[in-house]
N, C-alpha and C positions, 0 to 999 in steps of 0.2 A: 638338610632334612630329606631332600630327594635321594641323595646317595644312600642314606640309611634305608629308605623305603625300597629302593631297587634291590638292595641286598635282602631285605625282609621278604620280598615276593620271589626271590631266587631268579631275578632277571639277569644276573651275572653268572656266566657258566665258563668252565675251564675245560680244555681239551684241545683238539686241533680242528679249526673251523675255516672254511673258505668263505670269505666275505663277498658282498655284492661287487665290491671293487675288483675282485679277483685275487686280492691279497690273502695270505694265510695268517691266522692269529691263534694264540692260545687262549684268547679272551673273546667271548661272544656276549654282547649286550642285547638281550631279547626284550625290546620295549613293546612288542606286540602283545605282551602279557598285561600291560597296564590296564586296558579296559576291563579286564577280568577282576580287578580290584578297585571298586568304586571310590574308596577313600583315597587311594593313591592317584587314581585318574583325576579326581576332583582337585587334589592338591597340585598336581602337574599343570593342569589346565589353568588354575588360579595363578601359578607362578609365571606361566607364559603370558597370560593377560597382563600381569604387573609389568613384565619385561617389555611388552610391545605397546603399552598404553600411550607413549609419546610418538609412536611411528604413524605417519600419515599413509594410509593405503585404502583402497576401495574394495578389494576382494581378497579372500584368503584362498590359497591354492595348496591343496594337499598333494604330496607326491606319493603315488601308489607304491606299495601297499601300506607301509609303516606309518606314513604321514596322514592317512585318511581319517582314522578315528580322532586323532588329535585336532586336525584341521576342522572337522565337523563340530567338535565340542567347542572350540575356540570361536568359530563362526556363530554358533548358537549363543554362546555367552555374550558376544559383542554385538549381536544383531547385524552381522555382516554377511554378505553373500559368499558362498563357497563354490569353488570349481575344483576339478582335479585332473591331473595329467596321468594317463595310463602309461604303463611300461611300453606297450606296443599299440599301434592303431587297431581298433576292432576290425575283424574281417567279416562282420555281419551287421545287420541293422544299418545304422547311420555311418558306420566305419569311422567314428571319431577317435581322435587321440586326446582331445580335451573335452571333458564333460562339464556341463553347466552353462550358465549364461553370463555374459559380460559385455561391456561396451569397449570398443576399440579406444586405446589410450588409457584404460584403467590401470591403476597401480596395484600390482598383486604382491602379497606377502607369501613367499614360498614356505611351506611347513613340512618337515620330515622328522623321523624319529632319531636317527643316528647319521652322522656324516663321517666318512673316512677320507676318501680322496675328493669327494664332491661330484663324482661322475653323474649320479642320479639327479642331483640338484641342477647341475649344469645342463643336462639333457632336458630337464623340465623347463628351465629358464629359456633355452633356445626355442623350444616348442611354443612357449607362451609369447615370446617376442615375435616369433613368426606369425602369430595370430593377433598382433597389434597391442599386446599388453606390455606394460613397463614393469621391470623387476629391478628393485634396488636393494632389497633385503631378503634374507632367508633365515629361518630359525629352525634349530634342531634342539632336542632335549640333551643329547650327548654328542660332543665333538671328540672324535678319537684322536685329534691332533696329528693327522697323517696327510695334510696337504689340502684339505677341503677349503679352508679359509683363504689360502693363497690362490687356489685355482679359481674360486668364485670372485676374489678381488680382481683377477685379471679380466673378468667380464663386467667389472663395475658393480658387483654385488657384495654387500657386507654380510658376513655370516655371524649370526648371534647364536649363542647356546646357553642353556641353563647350567650345565656342568660339562666338564671334560672327562675323558677316560682317566686321566691322571687323578682328578678329584675322586672319582668312583673307586679307583684302586687304592688310593691312599688310606682308606679305612681298613684295608686288609694287608697293607705293605706287600702288594703283589707287583711283580715286574713282568709285563707282557713281552713275548718275543714276537718276531715277525713285523716289528715296527721300526721304521728307519729313524724315528724321532726318539726312540727309547722310552716312550711313555708307559 
């Protein structure tokens, strides 16, 4: 159902795109659109909540920017506190890299929209661990299957996803280029 919804809201685009990972791809999955579609947003949040219901964690951590709306909605739905990791430390005000309140030793569930190589999730996990949080699981809506799962596993973090890029593209029989895995 999520795959159909993402096609319906035109979250899948074709062309030549540079991804956050630095890789180039002919497929771009724009999940920043999801909050503009309340029915889709509610459904995605409900599916995430189902997926994580057995996971034991204290705080939800959104990865800026794509993971923030999703993390906020999940935190609200579960009644859990939310924090977030900025891409860069603020150069004004409190100059924080991590926003929100937590207790040292808390277990955080990392949340982002899409994972490619896992670089953003890994950087967030390192920042959180450096501030006394424990990270064992990360969740994304779409795993592009380009190394994020393995990279995070090397840090002792399990990557969970609602769907993969392969699932998403299977509805349209599209083969992306620029992927070492051929998904």
